Structures are given as C-alpha cells and as structure tokens.
C-alpha positions in Angstrom: -32.5 12.6 11.9 -33.1 13.8 8.3 -29.4 14.2 7.9 -28.9 10.5 8.9 -31.6 9.4 6.4 -30.0 11.5 3.6 -26.5 10.1 4.4 -27.7 6.5 4.3 -29.6 7.2 1.0 -26.5 8.7 -0.6 -24.4 5.8 0.7 -26.8 3.3 -0.8 -26.7 5.1 -4.2 -22.9 5.2 -4.2 -22.5 1.6 -3.2 -25.1 0.5 -5.8 -23.2 2.4 -8.5 -19.9 0.9 -7.5 -21.4 -2.6 -7.7 -22.2 -2.1 -11.3 -18.9 -0.9 -12.6 -15.8 -3.1 -13.3 -13.4 -3.6 -10.4 -10.5 -1.6 -12.1 -12.7 1.4 -12.4 -13.7 1.2 -8.8 -10.0 0.9 -7.8 -9.0 3.9 -9.8 -11.9 6.0 -8.3 -10.9 4.9 -4.8 -7.3 5.8 -5.4 -8.3 9.2 -6.8 -10.4 9.8 -3.7 -7.6 8.7 -1.4 -5.1 11.0 -3.1 -7.5 13.9 -2.9 -8.1 13.3 0.8 -4.3 13.0 1.5 -3.7 16.3 -0.4 -6.5 18.0 1.6 -5.2 16.8 4.9 -1.7 18.0 4.0 -2.9 21.4 3.0 -5.0 21.7 6.2 -2.0 20.7 8.4 0.3 23.3 6.8 -2.5 25.9 7.0 -3.0 25.2 10.7 0.7 25.6 11.4 0.7 28.9 9.6 -2.3 30.1 11.5 -0.8 29.0 14.8 2.4 30.8 14.1 0.6 34.0 13.1 -1.4 33.9 16.4 1.7 33.4 18.5 3.5 36.2 16.8 0.5 38.6 17.4 0.6 37.9 21.2 4.3 38.3 21.5 5.1 34.6 21.1 3.4 33.5 24.4 1.0 30.7 24.3 
C-alpha cells in the first residue's frame, strides 16, 4: 500500500513538472526516455538469448 502511495506521489510530481516546462522540452525528454527504454529492451533480449544458449550448452543442448 505504501508503494502505491509513493508511486502516485512521484507520478504527481513528475506530471506537475512536465506541465510547467515548454512542450519542446517535454518532447525531447520523452524521446530520450523512449530511446533509453528501447536500448534497455534490446540489451535484455540479447542477454536472454546468450543466457539461454549457455544453459542449453551446459545440459548437452537438450531443453
């Protein structure tokens, strides 16, 4: 319950800050966050494939 209250508080602070900056600044910040998330997802996908390959090799290739 405290986590939910904290998350809503942080969301309110972030949305309040975005409401007071110019639209182009918000757009650039949103684009930067989207790019960071895309890079993170790509790294995690490739890391998962490497981990899965390593686990298969350790068990003789049998899943």
